[in-house]
N, C-alpha and C positions, 0 to 999 in steps of 0.2 A: 333531684333528678339522677338516675343511675347512669354512670358512665358506660358507654359501649365498649366491649372488649376490643383490643387491637387485633388486627388480622394476624393469623399465625404465619410466621416466616419459615419456609422450608430450610433444612440444613444445606441442600444443594439445589441449584436450578436445573440440573440434569442428572441422570443416572450415572453411576460409575460401574459398568458391567465388566465381567470377565470376558476376554476375547473368545469368540466361538471359533470352531475349526475352519469355517469357510464363510465367505461372503460373495455377493455378486460383484461388489466394488470395494476395494480398499483404497483409502486416501491416506497418504503419508504426510503428516503435518496438520496440527490442529490450531493453526493461526487463522486469520481472517479469511484467506482464500480457501483453505481446506474446509472450514466450517460453512462458508457460503456455497461451496461446491456441493457439500453434503445436503444442505438445505434445499438447493434447487434441484438436485437429483430426486429428492423425495417430492417436492412440491410440483415441479414442472413435468417430471417424467415418471412419477409413481414408483421409483426405485428406492426402497427403504431398507433392503438387506445390505446395508452399507456400514463399514467401520472406518472411523477416523482415528489413526494411530498417532500418538504424540509421545516423544521420548521424555519430555519433561512434564510441565503442567500446561493445561489448555491456555492458549494465547500468551504463553510466557516468552515467546521469541520477539520477532520484529513487531508483532501486533501490540506489545506492551512497550516498545522502544521507538516509536515513531513520534512525529510532531503533529499528527491529526489533520493535516491540510487536505482539502478536497477541492479539485478544480478540473476543468475539461478543456482549457484553452491551449491545446497542443497544435502543432503546425500542420502536420500532414493529414490527409483525408482519413487514412486508416486509424491513426491515433485519435483524432478528434471524434471519430464514430464510436470507438469503444469507450473512451472516457466520458463522452456525452451520454451514452447509454447508462454508464455508471452513475452519473450525476442525476439523471432522471429517476433511476431506481432509488438513489439516496433520498430524493424528495418525497417518496412515499413509503420508505422502508420502515421507519419507526412505527407508523400506524399499522403496517402489514404485520410486523413482528410483535406488536402490542408491547413496546418497550421504548421508553424515552431515552435515547442515547445522546441527547443534547446537540442535535444537528443545527448549526447556526450559520445561515447564509449571509455572512457579513461582508463577503467580497474578498478578492485577492488582487493586490496591486503590485505589478512588476515595474520597477523603476528603470528609467533610461538615464545614463550619465554621459554618454558620448553620442556623436552623430551616428556611429554604427549601431549603437543600442536603439536609437530612434528609428533607423531604417528597418532593423529587424523587428522592432515592436509594431510598427505600422503594418509591415508585411503580415505578421501573425494575426493582428486584428482583422485585416481584410480576409485572410484565409479562414479565420474562425467564422466570420459573418457568412461567407460563402457556404460553410458547412452547417449553418443554423445554430452556431454557438454564440451566446451573448458575449460581446466584447466591445470595449470602447478605448479610444486613444484620448488621454487626458493631457492637457498642457499643465505647466507647473502650478498655475493658480488653481486649476481644477484639482490637481493632486493634493494641494493644501486643504481644499474644502473636504475631500474625502478623508484625509488623515491630518487634522490640525496640529498634532504634536510632532509631525515630521519636519525636519530642518530643510527648507527649500531655498535657503539663502544662496544667492549667486556667488558668495564669497567663500564657500566651502571648497574642500579639496576636489571633490567630484560633484559639481552642482547637479541638481535634478533638472533634466531637460524635458521631462514628461514621464508618461508611464502607461502601460496597458492595464485595464481594469475589467475584471469579470464579476459583475454584481451577484450572480447566483452561486459563486464559489463560497467556501467557508471552512468550518472545522466541525468535528464531532468528537465525542468522548470515546476513545478507542477501545478501552476495556469493556465499556457498556455495549458497544457494537458486537464484540465477541460473545459476551454473555447472552445477548438477545438472539443471535444466530444459533448458539449452542442449545439454548432452551427450546427453540422452535424445532431444530433438527431432531433433538432428543424426543420431543413429543410426537414427531412423525415416524419414530421407530429406529433412527440412526443410533448406532453404538459409538459413543465417544470414549476412547480408551486412553487414559493418561498413563505415564510411566511405562511405556511400551516402545522400545527402540527397535527400529528395523535394522538388522545387521547384514542382511543379504536377500537375494531373490531366488525363488524356486523356479527352475526352468525345465522345459521339455521340448520336444520337437526334434527333427532330424539333426539339426546343428545347434541345438540348445538356444534357439533364437525366439523362443516364446516364453513369456512369464506366466506362471500359473499360480503364483502366491509369493509370500514373503516369509523370511526367517526373522524372528524377533527374539529379544531376550526373555520373552514369556511364551515361547513356542512357535511352531509353524502355523501359518494362517493361509489357507488356499483362497484364491480370488479369481473371478472371471476377468476382471480388469483392475489394473493398479494405476493410480494417479499420484504423481509426485507434486507436492505443494509445500516444499521445504525451504523456500527462499534462499538464504545464503548458503545452505548446505545441499542445495539441489545437485550441484556438480559432483559432490562427494558420493551422494546416493546413486546417481545415475552411473557413475563409474563402476560401482559394485554390480551393476547389471550389464556392464560391458559397453556403455554409451558414454562417449566423451562429448560434453556440451561446451559450446563456445561462450562460456560464462566465467567471469572472475568475481571473487568475493572481496569486498572492501569494508572496513569499519566506517560507520557514519555516526559522528558524535553530535550531541545536542545537550541542552541544559534548560533548567527552569530557575526562576528567581523565587524569592519569598512572595507572599501574597501582597497585592496592592489593590487599591480602589480601581474600578474600571476607568481606564484612560486611553486605551488603544482600541479604536473602533473597527479595525479591519485586519487583514493579513498583509504585511509589506515584505517584498522580496527584492533584493538588489544583488545582481550577479557581479557588478563591478566593485562595489564596496564589499561584497561577499558576506551577506548574512540574510536570514529571513526571521521575522519577529511577529508573533501574535500574542494575544492575551487569553489565557484559558478561562473557563467559566468561573472558577473559584477565585481568580485574580492573579495567578502567577504568570510571569512573562515566559514565553517559550521561544527559544532561539536555536538556530542551527545554521550550517553552511554546507560546504561541499564534502565529498567523501575523502577519507584519508588516501594518500597517493599509493600506499603499499597494499599488497594483498594480505588479508588476515581475517581472523575470526574473533577478534577481541570485542567484548561487550562492555567497554568502560571508556571513560573520558580521559583526556590528557591535558596537562596544563597549557602547553603552548597553543593547542588548537582552541581551547576555550578562551584563552586570552585574546586571540585574534577575533573570535566571534564577538566578544564583549566590546572590543575596541571599535569594530565596525558598527555595532548596534548603537554605541554612544555617539559615534559620528553622525548617524542618521537621526538619533533621538537623544538630544542632550538631556532631556528630562529623566532619562534612565541612569544618569551618571552615578547616583547614590544607591541604585538597586543592588541587592546582595544575591549571589548565587546560592541556591538552596541544594541543588542536586545536578549531577552530570551523568551521562550514560552513553553507550554506543549500541547501535544495531549492526547487523551484518547484511549488507545489500549485495545482490547478485546483478552484475552489469554485463550486458552483451556489447558486441562491437558497435551496434547502431543505437544503443540506449533504448531499445524497444523489447517487449517481452517475447517469450517463446511459449505458445499455447498449442498443444497438439500431440500427435503421435511421435514416437521415436522409432528407430530402425528395429527395435525389439517388439515383436507382436504382443499386444495386450498391455504394453507399458506406455503411459502418456505422461506428459510433463507440462507444468504451469510454472514458469520461472522467468528470470531475467528482467523483472520489473524495475530493477534498480531502486531509485528513490520514489517511484510512483505507485508502489504496491497498495498502500492503504486507501488512497483515493479511488483505486480501481476495484476495490473489494467486491461489490455486488456484481459488476459486469464480468470480472474474472471468474467468479463462481457460476454465473449464468452460462457463460460460453464454455467453460471447462466441463460443467455438468452435461451440457448438450453433447460435447465431444465424447465424453465417457459413456453416455447413454446410447448414442447412435453409432459411434465409431467414425463419425464424419465431423469435420469442423463446422461450427456455426459461421454464417457469413461475416460476423464481426471479428472472429479470431482466425479465419482462413488466411489473411495476409501475414499472420504472425507464426507461421509454421517454421519448423526447424530447417526445412529445405531452402529457405531464402538465403542461407549463408553459402549455398552452392550455386543457386541460380543467379545470385546477385541482386535480387529484388529487395534490397534493404530499405528500412524505414528509419532514416537518420533523425532522431529526436534529441540530439545533444543540445541544440540551441533552445528548444522549448522546455527541456528539462530544467534549464536555467540554473539557479543556485540550489541544486540538489532537489528541491521540491517545487 
């Protein structure tokens, strides 16, 4: 019997074109949000004369440096709406993009260790249910059934008093998500241009208050509209256009262990002990905690932070005591005063921004792209991102999600 030839694999999943002189829309940042925005501009709005500019390599920033958690159990109505829209998109996205990025709805469990944790958890569960988001409150014995390897003994330093659980939440393979979006956007005609750093903005108008393009290290590119989706570097870019954003950038560190047999069935987060732990598809344990207290742009781990994460993980999961750290890294998260994103217009005409997602950027990827594409295409906010306008920091209509952001993720 003659063996069938293997299918031929392309050298690239997308083209690597030279930048053209002008586009209808230029998106700065080829991470998850930039790629999703380009994809939905083409798919939902028929706008394909689009360039996505990336100073490094595609999805080489936070998209490659996160811990892949997806959930929608946020407290406030505005947050729940946009994150739940994202989760519903996630549930059909792999089929839509024809690319298996290993979306696994294994649930996310947020532990409560104090009476205040319990009160906040029950409040969030009830708020989630009112917004149509799946959420449950679990007592300690129910927590143990969801995650049998978790230490729920009452003799621990911070005993588990219960927890919130979102069954539809889970994880996905982050780099596969980026490749899937990039391939489909490219097929729809979008130019994905790597190694092209934006160094400034081209302006005109009476007072120079209108952006008409960008300066890059590969030449000038004119644009009808410019969208910034540069995560931790958003404030640096916006300042070059004369816009000061209420955003601070912090390193966020994480780590993975060597490979293990599947033992951890869900995602566990603890704000009090301060760690979150999941197990990736290949078997490595993925751990993280809160952002570093200082402002910075470092993309590396540090011993004292990693040590605290591991100590917290072993306290919750004694079975991990002999696991070995394989790799550590850091991402750059952009945090607003109310821990909610900014999606919309800036005071400079034709310049729009999608930033301030803090530690929630990956899970929001499809909804961020969906709403930002709508805003770039129409010049008006989508109902889901209208509450997240920059103006809320002057009107006072803040959306304080510090509590629901929990232990970073």
